[in-house]
matplotlib code that plots the C-alpha trace (Angstrom):
import matplotlib.pyplot as plt

x = [-105.8, -104.4, -101.8, -102.6, -100.1, -100.9, -103.2, -105.8, -106.5, -107.9, -105.8, -107.1, -110.9, -111.3, -108.3, -105.7, -105.5, -103.1, -100.9, -97.0, -95.2, -94.4, -92.7, -89.5, -88.7, -84.7, -84.1, -82.0, -78.7, -77.4, -75.8, -73.6, -72.1, -68.8, -70.2, -68.1, -68.5, -69.8, -73.1, -73.3, -76.0, -78.3, -81.2, -84.6, -86.3, -87.9, -88.1, -85.5, -85.1, -82.8, -81.8, -80.5, -79.0, -76.9, -75.6, -75.2, -73.2, -69.8, -67.7, -71.4, -72.5, -74.8, -78.8, -80.1, -79.9, -80.9, -83.8, -84.9, -87.9, -88.9, -91.4, -92.9, -93.8, -96.7, -96.5, -96.7, -95.0, -94.8, -92.0, -94.2, -93.0, -91.8, -90.2, -86.4, -87.1, -85.1, -87.6, -85.9, -82.5, -83.8, -84.9, -81.4, -79.8, -81.8, -80.3, -76.8, -76.8, -75.1, -72.9, -74.5, -72.4, -73.5, -76.8, -77.6, -79.4, -80.8, -82.6, -84.3, -82.3, -78.7, -77.1, -76.1, -74.8, -71.8, -73.2, -73.1, -76.3, -76.0, -75.1, -78.6, -80.3, -79.1, -80.1, -83.8, -84.0, -86.3, -86.0, -87.3, -86.6, -88.2, -86.8, -85.2, -86.4, -86.9, -85.2, -86.9, -86.0, -87.0, -89.8, -92.1, -91.1, -87.5, -87.9, -89.0, -86.4, -83.8, -85.1, -85.1, -80.7, -79.6, -82.0, -80.4, -84.3, -86.7, -88.8, -91.5, -94.0, -92.7, -93.2, -97.4, -97.8, -96.4, -99.1, -101.7, -101.0, -100.4, -102.7, -101.9, -98.0, -99.2, -101.1, -98.1, -95.5, -94.2, -94.3, -91.6, -91.2, -91.1, -94.1, -96.2, -98.1, -96.5, -98.1, -97.3, -94.2, -94.2, -96.5, -93.3, -90.6, -92.0, -93.1, -89.0, -88.1, -90.8, -89.3, -85.9, -88.5, -87.5, -88.3, -89.0, -89.8, -89.0, -90.3, -89.5, -92.4, -93.9, -97.2, -95.5, -96.7, -99.5, -103.3, -105.7, -107.4, -103.9, -102.8, -105.5, -105.0, -101.4, -102.0, -104.7, -101.8, -99.1, -102.0, -102.1, -98.3, -98.4, -101.0, -98.9, -96.6, -94.0, -93.2, -93.5, -91.5, -92.3, -91.7, -94.1, -95.7, -99.4, -98.8, -102.5, -103.3, -100.6, -101.0, -104.9, -103.3, -100.4, -100.1, -97.3, -96.0, -92.6, -93.2, -89.7, -88.8, -84.9, -83.5, -85.3, -87.8, -91.3, -93.9, -94.7, -97.6, -100.2, -101.9, -104.8, -103.2, -101.4, -104.0, -106.0, -103.1, -104.3, -100.9, -99.8, -103.1, -102.2, -98.3, -98.2, -101.9, -103.4, -105.4]
y = [85.7, 83.3, 80.5, 76.9, 76.0, 79.1, 80.6, 78.6, 75.2, 73.1, 74.0, 71.0, 70.7, 67.0, 65.6, 63.8, 62.4, 64.4, 61.8, 63.8, 61.0, 60.1, 63.6, 63.9, 67.2, 66.6, 65.0, 61.8, 63.9, 60.8, 59.2, 62.3, 61.4, 62.7, 66.9, 68.7, 71.6, 72.7, 73.8, 76.8, 78.7, 80.4, 81.8, 83.5, 83.5, 80.3, 77.2, 76.3, 78.8, 79.0, 82.9, 84.9, 81.9, 82.6, 79.8, 76.7, 72.7, 72.5, 75.5, 76.9, 79.4, 80.8, 79.5, 81.1, 84.4, 85.5, 83.2, 82.7, 79.2, 79.1, 77.3, 77.0, 74.2, 72.6, 74.8, 73.1, 75.8, 74.9, 76.1, 76.6, 78.2, 77.3, 75.0, 76.2, 78.7, 76.8, 75.4, 72.1, 73.9, 75.3, 72.7, 71.2, 74.4, 73.9, 69.9, 70.9, 68.9, 72.2, 74.8, 78.0, 80.8, 83.6, 83.7, 80.9, 77.7, 77.2, 74.5, 75.1, 77.9, 76.2, 76.9, 73.9, 75.7, 74.4, 70.9, 67.7, 66.7, 62.9, 65.1, 67.7, 63.9, 63.5, 67.0, 66.2, 66.4, 63.9, 65.2, 62.7, 63.5, 63.1, 60.3, 57.1, 57.6, 54.6, 50.0, 48.6, 45.3, 45.7, 44.9, 48.0, 46.8, 46.8, 50.1, 51.5, 50.0, 51.1, 54.6, 54.1, 53.5, 55.8, 54.8, 53.2, 52.4, 50.4, 52.4, 49.0, 51.8, 54.3, 51.9, 50.9, 54.5, 54.5, 51.9, 53.8, 56.6, 54.7, 51.1, 50.2, 50.1, 47.5, 45.4, 45.0, 45.2, 41.9, 43.2, 44.3, 48.4, 48.3, 46.6, 49.0, 52.1, 55.4, 57.2, 53.9, 54.2, 57.8, 56.8, 54.0, 57.0, 59.3, 56.8, 55.4, 59.7, 59.1, 56.5, 58.9, 60.8, 64.2, 67.4, 68.7, 66.8, 68.1, 66.4, 67.4, 67.0, 64.4, 64.3, 63.9, 61.5, 60.6, 60.8, 63.8, 60.8, 59.7, 63.2, 64.9, 61.3, 62.0, 66.0, 65.4, 62.3, 65.5, 67.0, 64.4, 64.2, 68.3, 67.4, 65.2, 68.3, 68.0, 70.8, 70.2, 72.3, 71.4, 71.4, 71.0, 71.6, 71.4, 74.8, 75.4, 72.6, 72.6, 75.7, 75.3, 73.7, 75.6, 77.9, 79.7, 79.5, 80.8, 81.8, 81.5, 83.1, 82.1, 81.2, 84.5, 85.6, 86.5, 86.7, 85.4, 85.3, 82.8, 79.9, 81.5, 85.0, 83.6, 82.2, 85.3, 87.3, 88.3, 88.9, 85.2, 83.9, 85.0, 84.4, 80.9, 79.3, 79.8, 82.5]
z = [-2.2, -0.1, -1.0, -1.3, 1.0, 3.3, 5.4, 4.2, 6.7, 4.4, 1.0, -1.6, -0.3, -0.1, -2.6, -1.1, 2.3, 5.4, 6.3, 6.4, 7.7, 4.6, 4.2, 6.4, 8.0, 8.2, 4.9, 4.9, 6.8, 8.5, 4.7, 3.4, -0.1, -1.1, -2.6, -4.9, -2.2, 0.8, 2.6, 4.9, 6.7, 5.1, 7.0, 5.6, 2.5, 0.8, 1.9, -1.7, -3.8, -6.8, -6.2, -9.6, -11.4, -14.3, -16.1, -18.3, -18.6, -19.1, -20.8, -22.7, -22.8, -19.9, -20.9, -18.1, -16.7, -13.4, -13.5, -9.8, -8.8, -5.4, -3.4, 0.1, 2.5, 1.6, -2.3, -5.7, -7.6, -11.7, -14.6, -17.8, -20.7, -25.0, -25.8, -25.6, -22.5, -19.9, -17.8, -17.4, -17.7, -14.3, -12.3, -13.2, -12.2, -8.8, -8.7, -9.2, -12.6, -14.4, -13.1, -11.9, -12.4, -10.3, -8.1, -5.5, -4.0, -1.1, 1.0, 4.4, 5.1, 3.9, 1.1, -1.2, -4.5, -4.1, -3.6, -6.5, -6.6, -4.5, -2.1, -2.5, -2.1, 1.1, 2.3, 1.7, -2.8, -5.2, -8.2, -10.9, -14.2, -17.6, -19.1, -18.4, -14.2, -13.9, -13.7, -16.5, -15.9, -11.7, -11.0, -9.4, -5.6, -6.6, -7.9, -4.8, -3.0, -5.7, -3.7, 0.1, -1.4, 1.7, 4.6, 7.4, 9.0, 8.9, 5.0, 4.5, 6.7, 3.5, 1.2, 2.3, 2.0, -1.6, -2.0, -0.6, -2.2, -5.9, -6.0, -8.9, -8.0, -5.6, -7.5, -10.1, -7.4, -8.7, -12.7, -14.7, -14.4, -18.0, -19.3, -17.6, -19.5, -19.5, -17.2, -14.7, -15.4, -14.2, -11.0, -9.7, -10.4, -8.1, -6.0, -5.7, -5.1, -2.4, -0.5, 0.4, 2.8, 1.0, 1.8, -1.2, -4.6, -8.0, -11.4, -14.5, -16.8, -15.6, -17.4, -21.0, -23.4, -21.4, -22.6, -21.3, -18.5, -17.6, -16.8, -15.0, -12.5, -12.4, -11.4, -8.3, -7.3, -7.4, -5.0, -3.2, -2.2, -1.6, 1.2, 2.8, 3.2, 1.3, -1.7, -4.9, -8.0, -11.7, -15.3, -16.9, -21.3, -19.9, -18.9, -18.0, -16.7, -14.3, -13.2, -12.3, -9.5, -8.5, -5.3, -7.7, -11.3, -13.5, -17.0, -18.5, -21.8, -22.9, -19.4, -17.7, -15.6, -17.3, -15.8, -12.0, -9.3, -8.2, -10.7, -10.7, -11.8, -14.2, -15.7, -15.7, -17.0, -20.8, -21.9, -20.7, -21.9, -25.9, -25.7, -23.8, -23.3, -26.7, -26.1]

ax = plt.figure().add_subplot(projection="3d")
ax.plot(x, y, z, "-o")
ax.set_aspect("equal")
plt.show()
C-alpha cells in the first residue's frame, strides 16, 4: 500500500489546496536564538525523527522508554494511546521541552537533540500546545503577527494564505481572540505557528474539547496544511478519526511503542481496535 506522502501523485484527492509557498524548506535559520547546545549534520533517515528517546522531566523518573516517532515530508503522523501513555510527552521531547537522556532528535538531516525549543523554532519547527496557545487579549490579526516574530521579511503574503486557509479568521481579524469559539481559537493557534513558515508542524491534541462537527472541520484544515507539503506530527485523543487521515500512526503505552503502522493498518488491526478504539 502506498503512503499518502509518498508515491501517489495526489495524496488527498480534491481536499485542500496545492499552494506550497506557505511552507519553508529552509526553515527560519537566519534568526538563531541562543541555544542550550549545538546541532550537527546527521544525514539520512526520516525528515523528522525522535529516535529511541528515553527521558522525563527534570530529575524525575523516565516517562519515555526507547520511544521512536517520525514523519516524512508531506505526511500526517499521529500519536495515539490511552491517558498517561506519554503521547504529549513524546512530542514535547521532540520539541526540546524535556531532557532526552538517551536517543536523539533529527530534523532534515541535522541532529538537534542539544538545541533549546526556541532554537528549534528557528530551525523550522512549528509547535501548537494543547492549552494556553493564543493571546486572548490580542486580536486575531495581532496573534498571527506574533507568529512572525522571528521573520525579517514581508509576511503579508503568508498572512493572506492563512486567511485563505481559515476564512473565519479573516472575518474576525479585528476581534479579540479570547472571544472566539474553541475551534476558532485552535485555528488561530495553528495559523500563528504557520506564520513562521515552518519545515514541520506539531499539534498537541488540536481537537480537544471541540464538538464532532468542529473536529471534522479542523481535520479538513489539517489535511489542507499537509497538502502544502508541510509534514504534520499530531497527538490526538480522537484516535479513530485521527488514524483515518493519518499516513503513519504510533500507539504508545507507558512511554513505549506498542504498535506502529499506517493509519489504515492500525484501524484494521484487531488488537488495536479492541484495546484502543473500542472494538
